[in-house]
C-alpha positions in Angstrom: 0.1 0.1 0.1 1.8 3.2 -0.9 1.5 6.6 0.8 1.1 10.0 -0.6 0.1 12.4 2.3 -1.4 14.7 -0.1 -3.9 11.9 -1.5 -4.7 9.5 1.4 -8.0 7.4 0.3 -10.5 8.1 3.0 -14.6 7.8 3.4 -16.5 10.9 4.8 -19.7 12.5 5.6 -19.5 15.7 3.4 -22.4 17.1 5.2 -24.9 16.3 8.1 -27.1 13.3 7.5 -25.0 12.9 4.0 -24.2 9.6 3.0 -20.4 8.8 3.2 -18.3 8.7 0.1 -15.1 7.8 -0.9 -12.8 10.7 -1.0 -9.0 11.8 -0.7 -7.7 13.9 2.2 -4.5 15.1 3.2 -2.5 14.1 6.0 0.2 16.1 7.8 4.0 15.5 7.1 5.6 12.7 9.9 7.3 14.9 12.5 9.9 14.5 14.8 7.6 12.7 17.7 5.0 11.5 15.4 4.0 7.9 13.8 2.7 7.1 10.2 0.2 4.3 10.8 -0.8 2.2 7.7 -4.1 1.3 8.7 -5.5 -2.3 8.8 -9.0 -1.7 10.2 -11.4 0.5 11.5 -14.2 -0.1 13.8 -17.7 1.4 13.4 -19.0 3.2 16.8 -22.2 4.6 17.2 -20.5 7.7 18.3 -19.5 8.0 14.3 -23.2 7.8 13.3 -24.1 10.7 16.0 -21.6 12.8 14.8 -21.9 13.0 11.0 -25.5 13.2 11.4 -25.2 16.1 13.6 -27.1 14.7 16.7 -24.0 16.1 18.7 -24.3 19.4 17.2 -22.5 21.2 14.1 -19.5 19.7 12.6 -16.4 20.7 10.8 -17.7 18.6 7.5 -16.0 17.0 5.4 -15.6 14.3 8.8 -13.6 11.1 8.3 -15.0 9.7 11.3 -13.1 6.4 13.1 -11.5 6.0 16.5 -11.1 2.3 16.9 -8.0 1.9 14.5 -5.5 -0.8 14.4 -2.6 -0.7 11.8 1.1 -1.3 11.4 3.7 1.6 12.1 4.9 2.7 8.5 7.4 5.4 9.6 8.2 7.1 13.0 9.9 10.8 13.6 13.3 11.2 14.6 12.1 11.2 18.3 10.1 8.2 18.7 11.5 5.6 20.7 8.3 3.9 22.1 7.0 2.5 18.5 9.1 0.8 15.6 8.6 0.3 11.9 6.6 -2.9 11.6 5.0 -2.6 15.1 1.0 -3.3 15.2 -0.3 0.0 16.9 -4.1 1.2 17.7 -5.1 4.9 18.1 -8.4 5.3 20.1 -10.5 8.3 20.7 -8.0 10.7 21.7 -4.9 12.0 19.3 -3.6 14.9 21.5 -4.1 16.9 24.9 -1.9 19.4 26.7 0.0 16.7 29.0 0.7 19.1 31.3 -2.6 19.9 33.6 -3.1 17.7 36.6 -5.6 15.5 34.9 -3.1 14.7 32.1 -0.2 14.1 34.7 -2.2 11.4 36.7 -2.8 9.6 33.2 -6.4 11.0 32.6 -5.7 12.4 29.2 -9.6 12.6 28.2 -10.3 15.1 31.2 -7.5 17.3 30.0 -8.1 20.6 31.6 -7.1 22.6 28.3 -9.1 19.9 26.0 -8.3 16.8 24.8 -8.1 16.4 21.2 -10.4 14.0 19.4 -9.4 11.7 16.8 -11.8 13.4 14.5 -14.0 16.3 14.0 -11.7 18.3 16.1 -9.3 21.1 16.3 -5.5 19.9 16.6 -2.9 21.9 18.2 -1.2 23.1 14.6 -5.1 24.3 13.8 -5.9 21.6 11.4 -9.0 19.0 11.5 -8.5 15.9 13.0 -9.5 13.5 10.5 -10.5 9.6 12.0 -9.4 5.7 10.6 -11.9 5.6 7.6 -8.8 5.7 5.7 -5.7 3.8 4.6 -3.1 6.0 6.5 -3.2 8.2 9.9 -0.2 10.2 11.8 -0.7 10.4 15.1 1.6 11.8 18.0 3.5 8.9 19.3 2.4 9.5 23.1 -1.2 8.7 21.6 0.0 5.2 19.7 -0.9 2.2 21.7 1.0 -1.2 21.7 -1.5 -4.2 20.1 -0.2 -7.3 21.8 0.5 -10.2 19.3 -2.2 -12.3 21.0 -5.3 -10.1 19.8 -6.7 -10.5 16.6 -6.4 -7.0 14.8 -9.9 -6.9 13.4 -11.3 -8.0 16.9 -9.2 -5.6 18.6 -10.2 -2.3 16.7 -13.3 -1.8 18.9 -11.3 -2.4 22.2 -9.7 1.4 21.6 -13.3 2.6 22.0 -15.6 0.1 23.4 -13.1 -2.1 25.5 -11.9 0.8 27.1 -15.2 2.5 27.8 -16.3 -0.5 30.1 -13.2 -1.8 31.2 -12.5 1.7 33.1 -15.4 1.6 35.1 -15.4 -1.9 35.9 -11.7 -1.6 37.2 -12.6 1.8 39.3 -15.6 0.6 41.0 -13.8 -2.7 42.0 -15.4 -5.5 39.5 -14.0 -8.9 40.9 -14.4 -11.9 43.0 -17.4 -11.6 45.3 -19.0 -8.7 43.3 -22.3 -9.0 41.6 -22.0 -6.6 38.4 -25.1 -6.1 35.8 -24.5 -5.1 32.7 -27.6 -3.2 31.2 -27.8 -3.8 27.6 -26.3 -6.0 25.5 -24.8 -4.0 22.3 -21.3 -2.8 21.4 -20.7 -1.6 24.8 -22.4 -4.1 26.6 -21.0 -7.4 25.0 -17.7 -6.0 26.0 -18.7 -5.2 29.6 -20.0 -8.9 30.0 -16.4 -10.1 28.6 -14.4 -8.0 30.9 -16.4 -8.4 34.1 -16.5 -11.9 33.6 -12.6 -12.1 33.0 -12.3 -9.9 36.5 -13.9 -12.8 38.3 -17.0 -10.6 39.0 -20.7 -12.7 38.8 -22.3 -11.3 35.7 -25.8 -10.2 35.2 -27.3 -9.3 31.8 -30.3 -6.9 32.1 -31.8 -6.8 28.2 -35.7 -5.3 27.2 -36.2 -8.9 26.1 -34.9 -12.9 26.0 -33.8 -12.6 22.6 -29.9 -12.4 23.1 -30.0 -14.9 26.3 -27.9 -17.3 24.7 -25.4 -14.9 23.5 -25.2 -13.5 27.0 -24.2 -16.9 28.5 -21.7 -17.7 25.7 -20.1 -14.0 26.5 -19.9 -15.0 29.9 -23.1 -14.0 31.9 -24.0 -15.9 34.8 -27.8 -14.5 35.0 -30.0 -12.9 32.3 -33.2 -10.9 33.2 -35.6 -9.2 30.7 -36.3 -5.5 32.0 -39.6 -5.7 30.1 -40.7 -8.5 33.0 -41.5 -6.4 36.2 -40.8 -9.4 38.1 -37.3 -8.8 37.4 -37.1 -5.8 39.6 -38.6 -7.9 42.4 -36.0 -10.7 42.2 -33.1 -8.3 42.0 -33.8 -5.9 44.7 -31.2 -4.8 46.7 -28.6 -7.3 45.3 -26.6 -5.6 42.6 -22.9 -4.0 43.7 -22.4 -2.7 40.2 -24.2 -1.8 37.0 -23.0 -0.5 33.9 -25.4 1.0 32.0 -24.6 1.1 28.4 -27.8 2.2 26.7 -28.5 5.3 25.5 -32.1 5.8 26.2 -33.9 7.6 29.1 -34.7 5.1 32.0 -36.5 5.1 35.0 -33.2 5.3 37.2 -35.2 5.2 40.6 -36.3 1.7 39.8 -32.6 0.5 38.8 -31.2 2.3 41.8 -33.5 0.2 43.8 -31.7 -2.7 42.5 -28.2 -1.8 44.5 -27.0 -3.1 47.3 -25.7 -0.8 50.0 -22.8 1.2 48.8 -23.9 0.1 45.1 -23.0 2.2 42.4 -25.1 2.9 38.8 -22.2 3.8 36.2 -23.5 5.2 33.1 -21.5 5.0 30.0 -24.4 5.5 27.5 -25.1 8.9 26.7 -29.2 9.5 26.4 -30.6 12.6 25.1 -32.5 13.7 27.8 -31.7 13.9 31.6 -32.7 11.4 34.4 -35.0 12.5 36.9 -33.7 11.0 40.1 -35.5 11.3 43.7 -32.9 11.9 46.5 -34.1 9.1 48.3 -33.2 6.6 46.1 -29.5 7.7 46.7 -29.4 8.2 50.4 -31.3 5.3 51.1 -28.6 2.4 50.6 -25.7 4.8 50.3 -26.0 4.5 46.5 -24.0 6.2 43.7 -25.1 7.4 40.4 -21.9 8.0 38.2 -20.9 8.2 35.0 -17.6 7.4 33.0 -15.6 8.3 29.7 -13.2 6.2 27.8 -9.9 6.1 29.9 -6.5 7.8 29.9 -3.6 6.4 27.4 -1.9 4.1 29.9 -5.2 2.4 31.2 -6.0 2.0 27.5 -2.6 -0.1 27.2 -3.6 -1.8 30.4 -6.8 -2.8 28.7 -5.3 -4.1 25.9 -2.7 -6.1 27.5 -5.6 -7.4 30.1 -7.6 -8.5 26.9 -4.6 -10.4 25.3 -3.8 -12.1 28.5 -7.7 -13.5 28.7 -8.1 -14.0 25.2 -10.6 -11.1 24.6 -11.8 -9.7 21.7 -14.7 -8.0 20.3 -17.5 -9.9 18.3 -17.1 -8.4 15.0 -18.6 -8.4 11.5 -15.8 -7.3 9.1 -16.9 -5.0 6.0 -15.7 -3.6 2.9 -15.8 0.3 3.1 -18.2 0.8 0.3 -20.7 -1.1 3.0 -20.1 1.5 5.6 -23.7 3.5 4.8 -25.5 0.1 5.1 -23.5 -0.6 8.1 -24.7 2.4 9.9 -28.5 1.8 8.9 -27.7 -1.6 10.5 -26.5 -0.3 13.8 -29.4 2.2 14.0 -31.6 -1.0 13.7 -29.5 -3.2 16.3 -28.8 -5.7 13.5 -25.3 -6.2 14.5 -23.7 -8.7 16.8 -21.8 -6.7 17.9 -19.4 -4.1 16.3 -18.8 -3.7 12.4 -15.0 -3.5 11.5 -13.9 -2.0 8.0 -11.2 -3.7 6.0 -9.3 -0.7 5.3 -7.4 -2.6 2.4 -11.1 -1.6 0.5 -10.9 1.7 1.2 
């Protein structure tokens, strides 16, 4: 695969709600601390769809989505020491941050006080607009490039760069492990990763899904129990039992009903982003010393830790690999929940 930085093949949304189309983009020259990556696979995240359809406000179109990137290092800058040409690497949701503020210094670059830089549709430090992984090549600051362990299938590893870290981080922070009852609310792109990771951490894993249609999948992924939230007896059966609920769905819920499922000191952590606010009665939190929290991806060090954990435990995303020209159909299928559980684009078809 040849590389011409002024004519990199990509798929971009030209305008809000427009279909993605093949185009060419310009990548920056490889700087002293940059890594040029020949992309192998790019995962499709629901965030990509929200962005290009304008659900999250105006965007700097044309936009090349994609923040679940796996590829091979093709060139490094003269000051790069942590990656070599030929290494398999990954890039997630971040490509820059100040690296100087208190949050960056403690490894929480996603909460950079001076503004972290997203992999696409963001303004980079040099004033350019970042363009994502639906392309053949990308140039990224070496500090934001992850090592993909040899034990991971590269296609199945791509969604780990978003879905994996989005679920690993709160599971680790809120103590998922032996003796803990962890519920995963929603069995989709995020939820299936939460099940796999929580199971590998040693927790008892309970899946809460609207219906029973994914029960066999849940058990195969590592769930110990499965309940349908459409059945009101679920909320009676699990009352006061759960230590942790990872809420992966992006719809507004009766949060008071879910808070009643928590044991003393239990927590609900939201990683989905519903468009409307929750209504929460204070006593739902006060009685039982419950917590309602949120979590957003993870820092670079924690993301590397997650990749290493997944390699150690043989965890990859459940994927369907597609050609780039199928991306618009894939978007419609994501919206229809017709994928188990993540689409990954084969960059060789860009």
